[in-house]
TIDO-154242 format. One record per residue (C-alpha): x, y, z. Coordinates in pm, whole numbers. Each point is the difference from the previous one (the first is absolute). Layout:
N
xx=X	yy=Y	zz=Z
...
***
This chain:
98
xx=-277	yy=-338	zz=-605
xx=-266	yy=61	zz=261
xx=-200	yy=313	zz=-64
xx=48	yy=215	zz=307
xx=-311	yy=211	zz=13
xx=104	yy=359	zz=50
xx=-283	yy=246	zz=10
xx=84	yy=226	zz=-293
xx=-202	yy=276	zz=166
xx=271	yy=25	zz=262
xx=247	yy=110	zz=-266
xx=4	yy=364	zz=-96
xx=221	yy=241	zz=-188
xx=58	yy=355	zz=116
xx=226	yy=280	zz=-109
xx=264	yy=107	zz=246
xx=38	yy=374	zz=-41
xx=260	yy=59	zz=267
xx=177	yy=-105	zz=316
xx=103	yy=244	zz=271
xx=175	yy=-15	zz=334
xx=-206	yy=293	zz=126
xx=-306	yy=170	zz=-143
xx=33	yy=68	zz=-373
xx=62	yy=367	zz=-88
xx=-323	yy=204	zz=-12
xx=3	yy=39	zz=-379
xx=47	yy=-374	zz=-45
xx=-274	yy=-79	zz=249
xx=-225	yy=239	zz=-193
xx=62	yy=-204	zz=-317
xx=-66	yy=-326	zz=184
xx=-332	yy=125	zz=132
xx=-126	yy=36	zz=-356
xx=56	yy=-370	zz=-68
xx=-287	yy=-250	zz=23
xx=-6	yy=-236	zz=299
xx=322	yy=119	zz=156
xx=123	yy=-218	zz=285
xx=316	yy=7	zz=204
xx=177	yy=-269	zz=192
xx=261	yy=57	zz=268
xx=272	yy=-261	zz=-3
xx=180	yy=-127	zz=308
xx=299	yy=209	zz=-111
xx=-212	yy=312	zz=51
xx=-23	yy=72	zz=-373
xx=-344	yy=75	zz=-137
xx=-91	yy=-128	zz=-343
xx=-278	yy=165	zz=-199
xx=-218	yy=-193	zz=-243
xx=-276	yy=98	zz=-239
xx=-267	yy=-205	zz=-172
xx=-78	yy=-365	zz=54
xx=-34	yy=-237	zz=-292
xx=-59	yy=-369	zz=-53
xx=180	yy=21	zz=-329
xx=368	yy=83	zz=-59
xx=-59	yy=169	zz=-337
xx=-258	yy=237	zz=147
xx=237	yy=87	zz=283
xx=279	yy=59	zz=-254
xx=-226	yy=231	zz=-203
xx=-95	yy=188	zz=316
xx=367	yy=28	zz=93
xx=85	yy=155	zz=-338
xx=-287	yy=243	zz=48
xx=133	yy=104	zz=343
xx=343	yy=58	zz=-151
xx=-128	yy=207	zz=-293
xx=-300	yy=178	zz=157
xx=123	yy=53	zz=354
xx=373	yy=24	zz=-67
xx=85	yy=-265	zz=258
xx=300	yy=-135	zz=-186
xx=98	yy=-287	zz=227
xx=-340	yy=-167	zz=21
xx=6	yy=-376	zz=-56
xx=-235	yy=-296	zz=28
xx=13	yy=-221	zz=309
xx=-192	yy=-315	zz=85
xx=-170	yy=-104	zz=321
xx=-127	yy=-324	zz=142
xx=-254	yy=113	zz=262
xx=201	yy=286	zz=154
xx=344	yy=-151	zz=-54
xx=212	yy=129	zz=-285
xx=113	yy=-276	zz=-234
xx=192	yy=5	zz=-326
xx=-184	yy=74	zz=-324
xx=133	yy=-332	zz=-130
xx=-152	yy=-188	zz=293
xx=-333	yy=179	zz=-35
xx=-20	yy=-76	zz=-373
xx=74	yy=-368	zz=73
xx=-273	yy=-9	zz=266
xx=-271	yy=148	zz=-223
xx=72	yy=-217	zz=-304
***
């Protein structure tokens, strides 16, 4: 099939460390502030999602995620994928960077 040229640099993997309707509790926010390259994104629903790290590679993001869980005690951290600034499925991202 035709090779649709997707710029692989537009794909990134981050670790979602939490999602909150309001501000996260102070102790949680304190934890988040210790994470490298923390970003947050407010959704149309009003929820804010918090992300840490930014990787080109899923395995690196996964390793970072495990580190966040063990070192920072953020138990519900998980890897998410982005195309530009839009969240996409991990599956889709892995297909795009093949």
